[in-house]
C-alpha positions as CSV (number, residue, x, y, z in Angstrom):
1,M,-42.9,24.6,140.4
2,A,-44.3,21.1,139.9
3,E,-44.2,20.6,143.7
4,N,-46.0,23.9,144.4
5,I,-48.7,23.0,141.8
6,K,-49.2,19.7,143.6
7,L,-49.4,21.5,147.0
8,M,-52.1,23.8,145.6
9,G,-54.2,20.8,144.6
10,Y,-54.1,21.3,140.9
11,D,-54.2,18.0,139.1
12,A,-55.2,18.8,135.5
13,P,-54.9,22.1,133.5
14,T,-57.9,24.1,132.4
15,P,-58.2,24.7,128.6
16,I,-56.6,28.2,128.8
17,Q,-53.7,26.7,130.9
18,K,-53.2,23.8,128.6
19,Y,-52.3,26.1,125.7
20,T,-50.9,29.2,127.4
21,I,-48.3,27.4,129.6
22,P,-46.4,25.8,126.7
23,S,-46.6,28.9,124.6
24,M,-45.2,31.2,127.3
25,L,-42.5,28.6,128.1
26,Q,-41.5,28.8,124.4
27,G,-41.1,32.5,124.7
28,H,-44.2,33.7,122.8
29,D,-46.3,36.8,123.6
30,V,-49.8,35.6,124.4
31,I,-53.4,36.9,124.3
32,G,-55.7,34.8,126.4
33,I,-59.5,35.3,126.1
34,A,-61.4,33.3,128.7
35,Q,-64.0,33.8,131.4
36,T,-63.4,34.7,135.0
37,G,-62.7,31.5,136.9
38,S,-61.1,29.7,133.9
39,G,-57.6,29.7,135.5
40,K,-56.0,32.6,133.7
41,T,-53.9,33.7,136.7
42,A,-52.2,30.3,136.9
43,A,-52.0,30.2,133.1
44,Y,-49.4,33.0,133.1
45,L,-47.9,32.7,136.6
46,I,-46.8,29.0,136.2
47,P,-44.7,29.4,133.0
48,I,-43.2,32.8,134.0
49,L,-42.2,31.8,137.5
50,S,-41.1,28.4,136.3
51,K,-38.7,30.0,133.8
52,L,-37.4,32.4,136.5
53,M,-36.8,29.8,139.2
54,G,-33.2,28.9,139.3
55,K,-32.3,32.2,137.5
56,A,-33.4,34.5,140.3
57,K,-29.8,35.0,141.6
58,K,-28.5,35.8,138.2
59,L,-31.4,38.1,137.0
60,A,-32.8,39.7,140.1
61,A,-31.5,42.9,141.8
62,P,-29.4,42.6,145.0
63,R,-31.6,42.8,148.0
64,P,-31.0,42.9,151.8
65,N,-31.1,39.9,154.1
66,P,-34.6,39.9,155.7
67,A,-33.2,38.6,158.9
68,T,-30.9,41.5,159.4
69,Y,-32.9,44.2,157.5
70,R,-32.9,47.7,159.1
71,E,-35.7,50.0,158.1
72,G,-34.4,53.0,156.2
73,I,-30.7,51.9,156.3
74,D,-30.7,48.7,154.1
75,A,-33.5,49.9,151.8
76,V,-33.1,49.1,148.0
77,T,-34.9,50.2,144.9
78,A,-37.5,47.7,143.8
79,E,-36.5,46.2,140.4
80,P,-39.1,43.6,139.5
81,L,-38.7,41.0,136.8
82,V,-42.4,40.5,136.4
83,L,-45.2,43.1,136.5
84,V,-48.9,42.2,136.6
85,V,-51.4,45.0,136.1
86,A,-54.9,44.5,137.4
87,P,-57.9,46.9,137.4
88,T,-59.2,46.5,140.9
89,R,-57.5,46.3,144.4
90,E,-59.3,43.0,145.1
91,L,-58.1,41.3,142.0
92,A,-54.5,42.6,142.6
93,V,-54.6,41.1,146.1
94,Q,-56.0,37.8,144.7
95,I,-53.2,37.5,142.1
96,F,-50.6,38.4,144.7
97,N,-51.8,35.6,147.0
98,E,-51.6,33.1,144.1
99,A,-48.1,34.4,143.3
100,R,-47.1,33.8,146.9
101,K,-48.1,30.2,146.7
102,F,-46.3,29.6,143.4
103,C,-43.2,31.3,144.8
104,Y,-43.1,29.1,147.9
105,R,-39.5,27.8,148.6
106,S,-38.1,29.8,145.8
107,M,-35.9,32.9,146.0
108,L,-38.6,35.0,144.2
109,R,-40.2,37.7,146.3
110,P,-43.7,38.9,145.3
111,C,-45.2,42.3,146.3
112,V,-48.5,44.1,145.7
113,V,-49.3,47.8,145.5
114,Y,-52.8,49.4,145.2
115,G,-54.6,52.6,146.2
116,G,-56.6,52.9,149.4
117,L,-53.6,52.2,151.7
118,P,-50.9,54.6,152.8
119,M,-48.0,54.8,150.4
120,G,-45.5,54.5,153.3
121,Q,-46.5,50.9,154.1
122,Q,-46.0,49.9,150.4
123,I,-42.7,51.8,150.1
124,S,-41.5,49.9,153.1
125,L,-42.4,46.6,151.4
126,L,-40.8,47.5,148.1
127,S,-37.6,48.7,149.8
128,K,-36.9,45.1,150.8
129,G,-36.7,44.1,147.1
130,C,-39.3,42.8,144.7
131,D,-39.2,40.2,141.9
132,I,-42.9,39.9,141.0
133,L,-45.0,43.1,141.4
134,V,-48.8,43.1,141.2
135,G,-50.5,46.4,141.1
136,T,-53.4,48.7,140.0
137,P,-52.6,51.3,137.4
138,G,-52.9,54.5,139.5
139,R,-50.6,53.3,142.3
140,L,-48.1,51.8,139.8
141,V,-47.8,55.2,138.0
142,D,-47.3,56.9,141.4
143,F,-44.3,54.6,142.1
144,I,-42.9,54.6,138.5
145,S,-42.7,58.4,138.8
146,R,-40.4,57.8,141.8
147,P,-37.5,55.9,140.2
148,H,-35.6,55.8,143.5
149,I,-38.4,53.5,144.8
150,L,-39.4,51.5,141.7
151,T,-37.8,51.0,138.3
152,L,-38.7,48.6,135.5
153,R,-35.3,48.4,134.0
154,R,-34.9,44.7,134.8
155,L,-38.4,43.8,133.6
156,K,-38.7,40.6,131.6
157,Y,-42.5,39.9,131.7
158,M,-45.5,42.2,131.7
159,I,-49.1,40.9,132.1
160,I,-52.2,43.0,131.7
161,D,-55.1,41.2,133.4
162,E,-58.7,42.1,132.7
163,A,-57.4,44.4,130.0
164,D,-60.9,45.2,128.6
165,E,-61.9,46.7,132.0
166,M,-58.9,48.9,132.2
167,L,-59.3,50.2,128.6
168,D,-63.0,51.0,129.3
169,S,-62.2,53.0,132.4
170,D,-60.2,55.9,130.9
171,W,-56.9,54.5,132.2
172,N,-55.2,54.8,128.8
173,D,-52.7,57.4,130.1
174,E,-51.8,55.3,133.1
175,L,-51.4,52.2,131.0
176,S,-49.3,54.1,128.5
177,M,-47.0,55.2,131.3
178,I,-46.7,51.7,132.7
179,L,-46.0,50.2,129.3
180,T,-43.4,52.7,128.2
181,G,-42.4,55.0,131.0
182,G,-40.6,52.9,133.6
183,E,-37.0,52.7,132.1
184,Q,-37.8,49.2,130.7
185,D,-36.2,47.8,127.6
186,E,-39.4,47.2,125.6
187,G,-37.6,44.9,123.1
188,N,-36.6,42.6,125.9
189,I,-40.0,42.1,127.5
190,K,-42.5,39.3,126.9
191,Y,-46.2,40.4,127.1
192,G,-49.4,38.7,128.1
193,L,-52.9,40.2,127.6
194,F,-55.7,38.4,129.4
195,S,-59.4,39.2,129.3
196,A,-62.9,37.8,129.1
197,T,-63.8,39.9,126.1
198,F,-61.6,41.4,123.4
199,P,-62.9,44.8,122.2
200,K,-61.2,47.1,119.7
201,A,-59.2,49.0,122.4
202,A,-57.7,45.7,123.5
203,R,-56.9,44.7,119.9
204,D,-55.1,48.1,119.4
205,L,-53.1,47.6,122.6
206,A,-52.0,44.2,121.4
207,K,-51.0,45.6,118.0
208,D,-48.9,48.4,119.6
209,H,-47.0,46.3,122.2
210,L,-47.2,42.6,121.4
211,S,-44.9,40.9,118.9
212,A,-46.3,40.3,115.5
213,A,-45.7,36.6,116.1
214,H,-47.9,36.5,119.2
215,V,-50.3,33.7,119.8
216,R,-54.0,34.1,120.7
217,F,-56.1,31.6,122.6
218,R,-59.8,31.9,123.0
219,V,-61.8,29.5,125.2
220,G,-65.3,29.5,124.0
221,R,-66.7,32.4,121.9
222,A,-65.4,35.8,122.9
223,G,-68.0,37.6,125.0
224,S,-70.1,34.4,125.3
225,T,-71.0,32.6,128.5
226,T,-70.4,29.0,129.6
227,E,-73.2,26.7,128.6
228,N,-73.8,25.4,132.1
229,I,-75.2,28.7,133.2
230,K,-78.9,28.9,133.2
231,Q,-80.1,32.4,132.5
232,V,-83.6,33.5,133.6
233,I,-85.2,36.9,132.8
234,L,-87.9,38.1,135.2
235,A,-89.9,41.0,133.8
236,T,-90.7,43.2,136.8
237,E,-92.1,46.6,137.3
238,R,-89.7,49.0,139.0
239,E,-91.7,49.3,142.2
240,E,-91.9,45.5,142.4
241,K,-88.2,44.8,142.1
242,R,-87.4,44.7,145.8
243,D,-90.2,42.3,146.5
244,T,-89.1,40.0,143.6
245,L,-85.5,40.1,144.9
246,L,-86.6,39.2,148.4
247,R,-88.7,36.3,147.1
248,L,-85.8,35.0,145.0
249,L,-83.4,35.1,148.0
250,N,-85.9,33.4,150.3
251,Q,-86.1,30.6,147.7
252,M,-82.4,29.9,147.7
253,T,-81.2,30.4,151.3
254,G,-77.7,29.3,152.3
255,V,-76.0,29.5,149.0
256,R,-73.5,32.2,147.8
257,T,-75.3,34.8,145.7
258,I,-73.9,38.0,144.1
259,I,-76.4,40.9,143.4
260,F,-75.2,43.5,140.9
261,A,-76.5,47.0,140.9
262,N,-75.3,49.8,138.6
263,S,-74.8,52.6,141.2
264,R,-73.1,52.9,144.5
265,R,-76.3,54.4,146.0
266,E,-78.4,51.4,144.9
267,V,-75.8,49.1,146.5
268,D,-76.1,51.0,149.8
269,N,-80.0,51.1,149.6
270,L,-80.2,47.3,148.8
271,D,-77.8,46.5,151.6
272,D,-79.9,48.5,154.1
273,F,-83.1,46.9,152.9
274,L,-81.9,43.3,153.0
275,Y,-80.1,43.7,156.3
276,N,-83.3,45.1,157.8
277,M,-85.2,42.1,156.5
278,G,-82.8,39.9,158.5
279,L,-80.7,38.5,155.6
280,P,-77.0,37.8,156.0
281,V,-75.8,40.4,153.5
282,T,-72.6,42.4,152.9
283,S,-71.7,44.9,150.1
284,M,-68.8,46.7,148.4
285,H,-68.3,49.5,146.0
286,S,-65.5,52.0,145.1
287,E,-66.4,54.6,147.7
288,R,-65.8,52.2,150.6
289,T,-62.4,52.2,152.3
290,Q,-60.1,49.4,151.3
291,K,-60.4,47.9,154.8
292,E,-64.3,47.8,154.4
293,R,-64.0,46.2,150.9
294,E,-61.6,43.5,152.1
295,A,-63.8,42.8,155.2
296,A,-66.9,42.4,152.9
297,L,-65.1,40.0,150.6
298,R,-63.7,38.0,153.5
299,S,-67.1,37.5,155.1
300,F,-68.6,36.5,151.7
301,R,-65.8,34.0,151.0
302,A,-66.1,32.5,154.5
303,G,-69.9,32.2,154.1
304,Q,-70.7,34.4,157.1
305,A,-72.5,36.7,154.7
306,P,-73.4,34.6,151.7
307,I,-75.1,37.5,149.9
308,L,-72.8,40.1,148.3
309,I,-74.2,43.3,146.7
310,A,-71.7,45.1,144.5
311,T,-71.2,47.3,141.5
312,G,-69.8,45.5,138.5
313,V,-66.5,47.3,138.5
314,T,-65.8,46.5,142.1
315,A,-66.4,42.8,141.6
316,R,-64.4,42.5,138.3
317,G,-62.1,39.6,138.2
318,I,-62.8,38.4,141.8
319,D,-62.6,34.6,142.0
320,V,-64.9,33.2,144.6
321,R,-65.7,29.4,144.5
322,N,-69.2,28.1,144.5
323,V,-71.2,31.2,143.7
324,M,-74.5,29.6,142.8
325,H,-76.6,32.6,141.8
326,V,-75.9,36.0,140.2
327,I,-78.8,38.4,140.2
328,N,-78.6,41.5,138.0
329,Y,-80.9,43.8,140.0
330,D,-80.0,46.4,137.4
331,L,-79.1,45.2,133.9
332,P,-75.9,47.0,132.8
333,T,-76.8,50.0,130.6
334,M,-74.4,51.1,127.8
335,E,-72.8,53.6,130.2
336,H,-72.2,50.7,132.6
337,G,-70.5,48.4,130.1
338,G,-73.5,46.9,128.3
339,I,-73.4,43.3,127.1
340,E,-69.7,42.9,127.9
341,E,-70.3,43.9,131.5
342,Y,-73.2,41.4,131.7
343,T,-70.9,38.7,130.4
344,H,-68.4,39.4,133.2
345,R,-71.1,39.5,135.8
346,I,-72.7,36.1,135.0
347,G,-69.2,34.7,134.4
348,K,-68.9,34.6,138.2
349,L,-71.1,31.4,138.0
350,A,-68.5,29.7,135.9
351,I,-66.4,29.4,139.0
352,G,-69.1,27.7,140.9
353,K,-70.9,24.5,140.2
354,L,-74.2,25.7,138.8
355,K,-76.3,22.9,137.1
């Protein structure tokens, strides 16, 4: 694990990692409250995978040799040791990619499942065995209800990432099924709950499932933003909003900018407007296909389209380096998450280097 951390270029832990890693290594359930971009993913993956390395042969389910694997003949039931639940497809893929790097040269096999892709492809991946499973709630429930494909009976660790988003999105039934309905031995599982805010629903979830002796770490004030983010409010009449947006974008050309709107329709309208004005723009929302969403994120990350327009839910938890500006074209109303959603949105800047 130390070698893999070195290969990934990490030289010093972030505050959340500094406290979470030793706590999880000591076997505590953990609640971590910190902003997007604070290193939460590595904070739980490093201690969990470190403890499992060297024990994979003893703890993991038997699985076929990938060199001689025959589709449909050598298939096994996936019996992960670690389950990470994330609210969006993009975040699930991001966590999976981190897990792949941390599992390099180990016997641990990570997999990811999420909606928007045919189940057959994901069943095929799971049938080769899986030690670390990352997934979105809906797709995980689909697989848990098919115990010949996926069972949680060997589960040792469960992580709920961006818990506040899931609890705000009417996924209580799915979360309940994942937490209790997969044949797991609940008394034998270590839990981690990670989030940027910690509302009552998250506190209730912690009370129901985490050990009474769990530890809680909070980086900064819960729901607050990092002090190096400069927040500017521009009072603008509704009919002047587009002109104001265009003026802002023309003032800061060539830097990564995320524009948040509350509705999918507004995202599409803004995308058309800015594209027709000749700006390098891309967009994503929940009605786009998974292929379109991934393509938008790729072009934004690569800098081919340095302006991304998105709804708050779609962009939740996505970690893109050097986002220098976040524009709330629509402030999030209460039905769109209110102040907690605003905190998540501008937290995208904490990942960048805004001065």
